[in-house]
C-alpha positions as CSV (number, residue, x, y, z in Angstrom):
1,M,-40.5,41.3,-4.9
2,S,-38.8,38.4,-6.6
3,N,-39.8,34.8,-6.2
4,K,-36.2,33.6,-6.4
5,A,-34.9,31.7,-3.4
6,P,-31.6,32.8,-2.0
7,P,-28.6,30.7,-3.1
8,P,-27.8,27.9,-0.7
9,A,-25.0,28.5,1.7
10,E,-21.6,26.9,1.2
11,K,-21.4,23.3,2.1
12,T,-18.3,22.0,3.9
13,V,-17.4,18.6,2.4
14,T,-14.4,17.7,4.6
15,V,-12.2,19.3,7.3
16,N,-8.6,18.4,8.0
17,R,-8.7,18.1,11.8
18,K,-5.2,16.7,11.9
19,A,-3.9,20.0,10.5
20,Y,-5.4,22.0,13.3
21,H,-3.8,19.6,15.8
22,D,-0.3,19.4,14.3
23,Y,0.1,23.0,13.0
24,Q,-0.2,26.6,14.2
25,I,-2.1,28.4,11.5
26,V,-0.4,31.6,10.4
27,K,-2.5,32.8,7.3
28,T,-5.3,31.2,5.3
29,Y,-6.1,31.4,1.6
30,E,-9.0,30.3,-0.6
31,A,-8.0,28.3,-3.7
32,G,-9.9,26.8,-6.5
33,I,-9.1,23.4,-7.7
34,Q,-8.7,22.1,-11.3
35,L,-10.8,18.9,-11.3
36,T,-12.2,16.4,-13.8
37,G,-15.9,15.7,-14.1
38,T,-15.8,12.5,-12.0
39,E,-13.8,14.2,-9.3
40,I,-16.4,17.0,-8.7
41,K,-19.2,14.4,-8.6
42,S,-17.3,12.4,-6.0
43,I,-16.6,15.5,-3.9
44,R,-20.3,16.4,-4.0
45,L,-21.0,12.9,-2.5
46,G,-18.4,13.7,0.2
47,R,-16.0,11.0,-0.7
48,V,-12.7,13.0,0.0
49,N,-9.9,12.6,2.4
50,L,-7.4,15.4,3.2
51,R,-5.6,13.9,6.1
52,D,-2.2,13.2,4.5
53,A,-2.4,16.0,1.9
54,Y,-0.1,18.9,1.5
55,V,0.5,21.8,-1.0
56,R,3.7,22.1,-2.9
57,P,5.0,24.9,-5.2
58,E,6.2,23.7,-8.6
59,N,7.1,25.9,-11.6
60,G,5.3,29.0,-10.4
61,E,2.1,27.0,-9.6
62,M,0.7,25.4,-6.4
63,W,-0.2,21.7,-6.4
64,L,-2.3,19.7,-4.0
65,V,-0.5,16.4,-3.3
66,G,-1.8,13.4,-1.4
67,A,-5.5,14.2,-1.3
68,H,-7.7,11.2,-2.0
69,I,-10.8,11.7,-4.0
70,A,-12.6,8.3,-4.3
71,H,-13.7,6.9,-7.6
72,Y,-17.2,7.9,-8.8
73,P,-18.9,4.5,-9.3
74,P,-21.2,5.3,-12.2
75,A,-18.2,6.4,-14.3
76,G,-17.0,2.9,-14.8
77,R,-13.7,2.7,-16.6
78,W,-13.6,6.4,-17.3
79,N,-12.8,7.3,-13.7
80,H,-9.9,9.4,-12.4
81,D,-6.8,8.5,-10.4
82,P,-7.9,9.0,-6.8
83,T,-4.5,10.4,-5.6
84,R,-3.3,12.4,-8.6
85,K,-1.7,15.9,-8.1
86,R,-4.3,18.7,-8.6
87,R,-3.4,22.2,-9.6
88,L,-4.7,25.0,-7.3
89,L,-6.0,28.1,-8.7
90,L,-4.5,31.1,-6.9
91,T,-3.4,34.6,-7.9
92,R,0.3,35.2,-8.7
93,R,0.6,37.5,-5.7
94,E,-0.7,34.8,-3.3
95,I,1.6,32.2,-4.8
96,R,4.6,34.6,-4.5
97,Q,3.7,35.3,-0.8
98,M,3.5,31.7,0.1
99,V,6.8,30.8,-1.7
100,E,8.6,33.6,0.0
101,A,7.3,32.4,3.4
102,L,8.5,28.9,2.6
103,R,11.9,30.1,1.5
104,K,12.5,32.0,4.8
105,G,12.3,28.7,6.6
106,E,11.1,28.9,10.2
107,G,9.4,25.5,9.8
108,M,6.6,26.8,7.5
109,T,4.5,24.6,5.3
110,I,1.2,24.8,3.4
111,V,-1.6,22.5,4.5
112,P,-5.2,22.1,3.3
113,L,-7.7,22.9,6.0
114,R,-11.1,22.2,4.5
115,L,-12.8,21.5,1.2
116,Y,-16.2,23.0,0.5
117,I,-18.7,23.8,-2.3
118,N,-19.4,27.5,-2.5
119,R,-22.7,29.2,-3.3
120,R,-22.0,29.0,-7.1
121,G,-21.4,25.2,-6.9
122,L,-17.6,25.4,-7.3
123,A,-15.3,23.3,-5.1
124,K,-12.9,25.5,-3.1
125,L,-10.0,24.5,-0.8
126,E,-9.1,26.5,2.2
127,I,-5.3,26.2,2.6
128,A,-3.1,27.7,5.3
129,L,0.5,28.8,5.7
130,A,1.3,27.0,8.9
131,R,4.1,26.3,11.4
132,G,4.6,22.9,12.9
133,K,3.7,22.5,16.6
134,R,6.1,20.9,19.0
135,K,4.9,18.1,21.3
136,Y,4.6,20.4,24.4
137,D,2.5,22.9,22.4
138,K,0.0,20.1,21.6
139,R,-0.1,19.1,25.3
140,E,-0.8,22.7,26.2
141,D,-3.7,22.9,23.7
142,L,-5.2,19.7,25.0
143,A,-5.0,20.8,28.6
144,R,-6.6,24.2,27.7
145,K,-9.5,22.4,25.9
146,E,-10.0,20.0,28.8
147,A,-10.1,22.9,31.2
148,E,-12.7,24.8,29.1
149,R,-14.8,21.6,28.8
150,R,-14.8,21.2,32.6
151,M,-15.8,24.8,33.1
152,R,-18.7,24.4,30.7
153,Q,-19.8,21.2,32.5
154,A,-19.7,23.0,35.9
155,L,-21.8,25.9,34.6
156,M,-24.3,23.4,33.1
157,R,-24.7,21.6,36.5
158,R,-25.3,25.0,38.2
159,A,-28.0,26.0,35.8
């Protein structure tokens, strides 16, 4: 028997709740992110915002645009730009699939869903090929969630 402890589970740093509300998720991908030293330290502290971020193809690569990774205070003047574009690390096949889906149209876009630290300590970004929801779709989702919540409450009162 080994005395080694199992590696810690992945730690979710942030979730883009707005993406789940505004988009219908078609397919998800896991992407690595090319970061600087102060960015990964800030991510580990949980100082990240993905709310207005999106993913854009450029010259055969995918780029995360609009994500805000706050300054890492101990770095002083050697800090990073909080809103710079960051290259995503994906396979060529994945990039090709996403670009083809975007070219077809149909209101498709690529949005970041969550940022997490995996078991090996690397920052990973879960991105999704998504289709924008219309206003009535959002209302249907809210009504369904409210009905489920009421059913759960009714069952709790009976028990």
